C-alpha positions as a printed Julia matrix, in Angstrom:
496×3 Matrix{Float64}:
 -117.02  115.33  -21.53
 -119.71  116.75  -19.19
 -118.69  120.23  -18.01
 -120.53  120.24  -14.68
 -120.6   124.01  -14.75
 -121.02  124.6   -11.03
 -117.79  122.77  -10.22
 -115.82  124.62  -12.85
 -117.21  127.82  -11.36
 -116.01  126.74   -7.91
 -112.52  126.17   -9.24
 -112.62  129.49  -11.04
 -113.25  131.23   -7.73
 -109.66  130.44   -6.82
 -108.54  132.31   -9.91
 -110.88  135.24   -9.24
 -109.81  135.51   -5.61
 -106.13  135.51   -6.44
 -106.18  138.0    -9.3
 -109.28  140.18   -8.98
 -108.99  140.38   -5.2
 -105.53  140.09   -3.76
 -103.4   141.04   -6.72
 -105.52  144.03   -7.62
 -105.45  145.15   -3.99
 -101.65  145.08   -4.12
 -101.73  147.15   -7.31
 -104.12  149.69   -5.74
 -101.96  149.92   -2.61
  -98.9   150.5    -4.76
 -100.58  153.39   -6.57
 -101.98  154.8    -3.33
  -98.46  154.98   -1.89
  -97.29  156.94   -4.94
  -94.96  154.27   -6.28
  -93.17  155.16   -9.5
  -90.1   153.47  -11.03
  -86.7   155.03  -10.57
  -85.32  156.5   -13.81
  -82.21  154.93  -15.33
  -80.68  158.41  -15.54
  -80.9   160.25  -12.19
  -81.26  163.57  -14.08
  -84.42  162.37  -15.79
  -87.8   163.0   -14.27
  -89.68  160.04  -12.88
  -92.49  158.78  -15.08
  -95.62  157.45  -13.43
  -96.33  153.85  -14.41
  -99.29  153.76  -16.79
 -100.1   150.07  -16.26
 -100.98  148.38  -12.94
  -98.2   146.37  -11.34
 -100.18  143.12  -11.61
 -102.44  142.36  -14.53
 -105.27  139.85  -14.22
 -104.61  136.58  -16.0
 -105.93  133.05  -15.68
 -103.89  130.85  -13.42
 -102.11  128.09  -15.38
 -103.63  124.61  -15.23
 -104.5   121.77  -17.62
 -107.96  120.25  -17.37
 -106.93  117.5   -19.8
 -103.89  116.48  -17.74
 -105.82  116.5   -14.46
 -108.64  114.43  -15.91
 -106.17  112.0   -17.48
 -104.41  111.38  -14.17
 -107.68  110.72  -12.34
 -109.01  108.6   -15.18
 -105.8   106.53  -15.41
 -105.98  105.67  -11.7
 -109.67  104.77  -11.96
 -109.04  102.21  -14.71
 -105.54  101.07  -13.64
 -105.0   101.3    -9.87
 -101.48   99.88  -10.26
 -100.57  103.18  -11.92
 -100.57  104.84   -8.49
  -96.94  103.81   -7.93
  -95.88  105.9   -10.93
  -97.81  108.84   -9.51
  -96.31  108.43   -6.04
  -92.8   108.36   -7.5
  -93.38  111.89   -8.75
  -94.6   113.05   -5.31
  -97.97  114.08   -6.71
 -100.53  115.09   -4.07
 -104.14  116.21   -4.26
 -103.15  119.85   -3.73
 -101.41  119.86   -7.1
 -104.83  119.77   -8.76
 -106.55  123.07   -9.58
 -110.07  121.73  -10.17
 -111.77  121.11   -6.83
 -113.51  117.98   -8.18
 -110.14  116.49   -9.07
 -108.65  117.32   -5.67
 -111.57  115.54   -4.0
 -111.29  112.46   -6.23
 -107.51  112.26   -5.83
 -107.77  112.39   -2.03
 -110.24  109.5    -2.11
 -107.98  107.47   -4.39
 -105.03  107.94   -2.04
 -107.14  106.99    0.97
 -108.41  103.8    -0.67
 -104.91  102.85   -1.84
 -103.54  103.35    1.69
 -106.23  100.98    3.0
 -105.36   98.41    0.29
 -108.9    98.66   -1.1
 -109.82   98.49   -4.81
 -109.88  101.77   -6.73
 -112.42  102.34   -9.5
 -115.33  104.63  -10.33
 -117.78  102.88   -8.03
 -115.5   102.51   -4.99
 -114.24  106.09   -5.18
 -117.77  107.48   -5.4
 -118.97  105.19   -2.59
 -116.04  106.23   -0.4
 -116.81  109.92   -0.9
 -120.57  109.42   -0.51
 -119.98  107.77    2.87
 -118.28  111.02    3.9
 -121.07  113.17    2.48
 -118.83  114.31   -0.39
 -120.38  112.42   -3.3
 -121.24  115.61   -5.15
 -117.87  117.26   -4.47
 -116.17  115.05   -7.05
 -118.73  115.92   -9.73
 -120.88  112.86   -9.2
 -120.54  109.31  -10.42
 -121.39  110.31  -14.0
 -118.48  112.75  -14.09
 -116.08  110.14  -12.69
 -117.27  107.67  -15.31
 -116.78  110.25  -18.09
 -113.24  110.94  -16.84
 -112.38  107.24  -16.7
 -113.71  106.55  -20.19
 -111.82  109.41  -21.85
 -108.23  108.56  -20.86
 -105.96  108.33  -23.93
 -103.64  105.77  -22.28
 -103.25  104.85  -18.61
  -99.66  103.78  -19.3
  -98.78  107.48  -19.73
 -100.02  108.52  -16.28
  -96.51  109.61  -15.33
  -96.42  112.12  -18.16
  -99.87  113.43  -17.22
  -98.77  113.78  -13.58
  -95.69  115.73  -14.65
  -97.91  118.26  -16.43
 -100.15  118.64  -13.38
  -97.13  119.19  -11.11
  -95.58  121.65  -13.55
  -98.75  123.73  -13.68
  -99.0   123.66   -9.88
  -95.4   124.84   -9.66
  -96.19  127.78  -11.95
  -99.14  128.71   -9.73
  -96.9   128.5    -6.67
  -94.38  130.83   -8.31
  -97.14  133.32   -9.12
  -98.41  133.14   -5.56
  -94.88  133.61   -4.14
  -94.25  136.55   -6.45
  -97.45  138.18   -5.26
  -96.44  137.63   -1.62
  -92.97  138.99   -2.39
  -94.49  142.21   -3.69
  -96.49  142.59   -0.49
  -93.37  141.94    1.63
  -91.39  144.5    -0.38
  -93.93  147.2     0.48
  -93.89  146.46    4.19
  -91.78  148.8     6.35
  -88.7   147.34    7.99
  -85.18  146.21    7.22
  -84.47  145.46    3.56
  -82.25  142.53    4.53
  -85.04  140.88    6.49
  -87.45  141.41    3.59
  -84.94  139.88    1.19
  -84.58  136.86    3.46
  -88.36  136.35    3.56
  -88.63  136.59   -0.21
  -85.74  134.17   -0.72
  -87.4   131.72    1.67
  -90.62  131.81   -0.36
  -88.92  130.75   -3.56
  -86.5   128.33   -1.88
  -89.46  126.44   -0.44
  -91.09  126.17   -3.86
  -87.91  124.83   -5.44
  -87.47  122.2    -2.75
  -91.02  120.91   -2.49
  -92.42  121.45   -5.99
  -95.86  121.22   -4.41
  -98.61  123.51   -3.26
  -98.16  124.78    0.27
 -101.42  123.31    1.57
 -102.12  120.74    4.28
 -102.04  117.14    3.06
 -104.24  114.35    4.4
 -102.44  111.67    6.4
 -103.74  108.98    4.06
 -101.88  110.5     1.12
  -98.67  110.71    3.13
  -99.0   107.07    4.14
  -99.08  106.03    0.49
  -95.84  107.91   -0.16
  -94.29  106.42    2.96
  -95.14  102.82    2.06
  -92.61  102.81   -0.77
  -90.01  104.25    1.61
  -90.61  101.52    4.17
  -90.4    98.81    1.54
  -87.16  100.28    0.23
  -85.7   100.36    3.75
  -86.74   96.76    4.36
  -85.14   95.65    1.08
  -81.91   97.46    1.9
  -82.22   99.7    -1.16
  -82.36  102.87    0.97
  -80.32  103.82    4.01
  -82.23  105.28    6.97
  -79.68  108.09    7.19
  -76.17  109.15    6.18
  -73.68  107.34    8.46
  -71.46  109.49   10.66
  -68.63  106.95   10.74
  -69.28  106.11   14.41
  -71.57  103.07   14.61
  -72.86  103.71   18.13
  -73.78  107.28   17.22
  -75.48  106.11   14.02
  -77.57  103.65   16.05
  -78.65  106.42   18.42
  -79.57  108.68   15.48
  -81.62  105.96   13.8
  -79.12  105.33   11.01
  -77.19  108.61   10.81
  -77.93  112.22    9.94
  -81.24  112.94    8.23
  -82.71  115.85    6.23
  -84.77  118.43    8.05
  -83.12  117.69   11.39
  -81.16  119.97   13.72
  -78.43  118.34   15.8
  -76.91  120.39   18.6
  -73.38  119.34   19.58
  -72.52  121.04   22.86
  -69.49  121.1    25.14
  -67.28  123.3    27.22
  -64.29  124.89   25.44
  -61.44  122.57   24.37
  -63.4   119.36   24.84
  -63.47  118.55   21.11
  -66.81  119.6    19.64
  -65.15  121.16   16.55
  -62.95  118.1    16.16
  -65.9   115.67   16.32
  -67.99  117.81   13.96
  -65.03  117.87   11.57
  -64.65  114.08   11.56
  -68.39  113.58   11.0
  -68.24  116.1     8.16
  -65.3   114.3     6.55
  -67.1   110.96    6.85
  -70.28  112.32    5.26
  -68.36  114.06    2.46
  -66.28  110.93    1.81
  -69.55  109.15    0.96
  -70.19  111.72   -1.76
  -72.57  113.96    0.2
  -71.93  117.7     0.15
  -70.98  119.36    3.44
  -70.62  123.05    4.3
  -68.78  124.01    7.49
  -69.15  127.6     8.68
  -66.27  128.18   11.07
  -66.59  131.46   12.95
  -63.92  130.63   15.53
  -61.19  128.83   13.61
  -59.59  130.06   10.36
  -59.82  127.88    7.27
  -56.11  126.99    7.43
  -56.52  125.44   10.87
  -59.45  123.37    9.63
  -57.31  122.1     6.76
  -54.59  121.07    9.25
  -57.13  119.12   11.28
  -58.7   117.51    8.21
  -55.33  116.3     6.9
  -54.35  115.06   10.37
  -57.6   113.09   10.57
  -57.57  111.69    7.03
  -53.87  110.79    7.01
  -53.31  109.95   10.69
  -50.66  112.67   10.74
  -49.53  114.26   14.0
  -51.27  117.66   14.16
  -48.24  119.22   15.86
  -46.13  118.34   12.83
  -48.57  120.11   10.54
  -48.74  123.25   12.66
  -45.0   123.54   13.39
  -43.49  122.12   10.19
  -41.39  119.6    12.14
  -42.22  116.7     9.84
  -40.81  113.23   10.03
  -39.88  111.39    6.84
  -42.88  109.07    6.91
  -45.27  112.02    7.34
  -45.05  113.19    3.76
  -46.6   110.13    2.18
  -49.52  110.37    4.61
  -49.89  114.1     3.98
  -49.93  113.53    0.22
  -52.54  110.79    0.47
  -54.71  112.86    2.8
  -54.46  115.95    0.59
  -55.46  113.9    -2.45
  -58.42  112.41   -0.59
  -59.51  115.86    0.62
  -59.39  117.25   -2.91
  -61.9   114.67   -4.12
  -64.67  115.14   -1.55
  -67.48  117.77   -1.68
  -66.51  119.55    1.54
  -66.88  123.35    1.6
  -65.42  125.63    4.29
  -66.2   129.27    5.06
  -64.46  131.09    7.93
  -66.32  134.42    7.89
  -66.85  135.56   11.5
  -69.97  136.97   13.17
  -72.45  135.45   10.74
  -76.06  136.56   10.78
  -78.92  134.21   10.05
  -79.24  135.88    6.65
  -75.55  135.14    5.95
  -75.95  131.49    6.94
  -79.01  131.02    4.74
  -77.36  132.7     1.77
  -74.22  130.55    2.03
  -76.22  127.35    2.47
  -78.39  128.09   -0.55
  -75.34  128.97   -2.63
  -73.71  125.6    -1.94
  -76.98  123.72   -2.37
  -77.54  125.23   -5.8
  -73.97  124.42   -6.79
  -73.55  120.92   -5.38
  -76.65  119.74   -3.52
  -76.08  120.34    0.21
  -76.68  117.51    2.72
  -75.0   118.67    5.95
  -74.49  122.21    7.25
  -72.22  122.68   10.28
  -72.31  125.99   12.18
  -69.37  126.47   14.58
  -70.55  127.84   16.88
  -73.97  129.31   17.71
  -72.92  131.85   20.33
  -70.54  133.52   17.86
  -73.37  134.38   15.47
  -74.5   137.99   15.33
  -77.97  139.43   14.92
  -78.85  142.8    13.39
  -82.44  142.32   14.46
  -84.68  144.19   16.85
  -83.68  142.26   19.97
  -81.27  143.92   22.4
  -80.88  141.03   24.83
  -78.45  138.34   23.75
  -80.64  135.37   24.69
  -83.41  136.77   22.45
  -80.94  137.03   19.58
  -79.77  133.43   20.12
  -83.41  132.33   20.23
  -84.09  133.98   16.88
  -81.01  132.38   15.27
  -81.75  128.96   16.77
  -85.28  128.91   15.39
  -84.0   130.13   12.06
  -81.72  127.07   11.9
  -84.7   124.74   12.23
  -86.58  126.61    9.53
  -83.54  126.43    7.26
  -83.17  122.68    7.77
  -86.76  122.1     6.7
  -86.71  124.6     3.84
  -83.58  123.18    2.21
  -84.13  119.57    3.25
  -80.73  119.33    4.92
  -79.31  118.33    8.29
  -77.99  121.27   10.32
  -75.4   120.54   13.0
  -75.1   123.48   15.38
  -72.2   123.61   17.79
  -72.95  125.28   21.09
  -71.16  126.26   24.29
  -72.17  124.99   27.72
  -72.16  127.36   30.67
  -69.77  127.06   33.62
  -72.33  125.29   35.77
  -71.77  122.13   33.72
  -68.24  121.86   35.17
  -69.69  120.94   38.55
  -71.33  117.76   37.31
  -72.46  116.08   34.11
  -73.87  118.49   31.51
  -77.65  118.79   31.33
  -79.99  120.54   28.91
  -80.28  123.46   31.31
  -76.56  124.12   30.8
  -76.96  125.16   27.15
  -75.58  128.66   27.07
  -77.67  131.82   26.66
  -81.01  130.4    25.5
  -83.51  127.66   26.29
  -84.65  127.86   22.66
  -81.63  125.77   21.65
  -83.08  122.84   23.57
  -86.57  123.43   22.17
  -85.57  123.74   18.52
  -83.1   120.84   18.39
  -84.17  117.39   17.25
  -81.09  115.85   18.86
  -78.8   117.23   21.57
  -75.37  115.63   22.08
  -73.27  116.82   25.02
  -69.58  115.99   25.3
  -67.86  115.63   28.67
  -64.29  114.4    29.38
  -64.07  111.35   31.68
  -60.32  110.81   31.94
  -57.52  109.19   29.93
  -57.53  105.74   28.37
  -54.69  103.23   28.32
  -53.9   103.89   24.65
  -53.41  107.6    25.27
  -56.83  108.69   24.05
  -59.22  110.9    25.99
  -62.34  109.09   27.15
  -65.32  111.31   26.32
  -68.92  110.87   27.36
  -71.3   111.66   24.49
  -74.53  112.17   26.36
  -77.79  112.33   24.4
  -80.44  113.87   26.66
  -82.83  114.66   23.8
  -83.58  112.63   20.69
  -86.98  113.12   19.05
  -86.86  110.13   16.7
  -84.48  107.87   18.58
  -83.25  106.75   21.96
  -81.53  108.82   24.58
  -78.45  107.47   26.25
  -74.73  107.6    26.94
  -72.05  106.76   24.39
  -68.36  106.17   25.05
  -66.04  107.83   22.55
  -62.28  108.22   22.46
  -60.5   111.3    21.13
  -56.91  110.93   19.93
  -55.91  114.56   19.89
  -52.58  114.1    18.12
  -54.35  112.99   14.93
  -57.81  114.49   15.62
  -59.41  111.08   15.24
  -62.48  109.91   17.11
  -63.25  106.25   17.75
  -65.74  104.2    19.68
  -64.62  103.21   23.15
  -65.39  100.47   25.63
  -64.52  102.78   28.51
  -66.8   103.27   31.48
  -68.93  106.4    31.11
  -71.37  105.62   33.91
  -72.35  108.56   36.06
  -69.77  109.25   38.76
  -69.62  111.35   41.91
  -68.76  114.96   41.21
  -65.28  114.68   42.7
  -64.24  112.03   40.15
  -64.88  114.19   37.1
  -62.02  115.59   35.06
  -62.88  118.94   33.52
């Protein structure tokens, strides 16, 4: 196969830049700062490291695998579905010629145009990039040397694996730089953990991706949704809320559930958590206000329709025990984790979420509630601390690919009228960082004894805003949809 030396040299520059430039600079900085390893025995003298911290090596990649993927797609365009399934993108390729060719293939596939040597070269030539892929002769050589296009999935796996190794090397190099920076060790540890957590989740290079490539990946998703093979989200158990959320909770999203004290935000978050966990999806609830035992009482009351007062006082009726037993058995079978450590920092929340995700695959994280979180950071003012934590929640949702439900207090001004976004307590960043904001407000009692609650949605990035009528039956901690009137009323008619 034609080497096309100048393009191999261009790809090699990536290797040279990473190792001979950046990594060696880190090693020189380490020596300049007088770094030496601590001795295992404190009575021993320290020994200066004789070897540099980072040694120059070639970055891992497979020219054969990269060429075989490109060649397979050039001779069998239908193979692209097997590549898309593995979430392969152009940035996984190390050779710049292969990145260029792969981008063109994705763009043509997204436009439903034929993919072969001629069309790919013509597409790139029209953009002034005909030489960037190595030329038409190189594309033809790649296409003619494929062992078997039917094995494109295996070739793609090799390309992704090599890209993952390069990402790990890059993250390790960044981690070394972070470790040398002055500042709090806990903050440095959090940054380093975030680097590697992102790699594990995405398994892809952290580079911008062309919209055309993303469209190809999304086409399969749309077709799966249309066929009913994939749900648009994880249902909450309340149909009207699911409709407003576009099908339920979704990964990467932050939902803020806000209310004044004793309106039922913890109760509603608990029922949603139980519903999600009952579908087999792992939930972690971080309760900073309520001890774990109280959460268990509420969960059993909800699952078994048991009077909460009976659970808290021990004044059971005969028929309660069968319901308690059934609820306890149901609770023991669902992946629902609870942690009641108070005054959590953002570092604590991230560590607990990652721990559960590694153990059981986290889907929903509930933080009850935001204003009880603490911050050891540099900010003295409370609203700056809340802003830092709020933005950290959004980052965490995207890093781990989970939905984060953050409970929040409303300030006293919301008692005068319906709650608005401006009533979110202590920080406007809560409104900015949230994908969805749901505000609960009591509207009076219903004929069946339930409390009519307005669930107002003033912000919803991927769905509709509106007003939902819910009913809270406090005795059993159960929430239901309601047909009650939750239209806006004069201030004097509100019950708070």
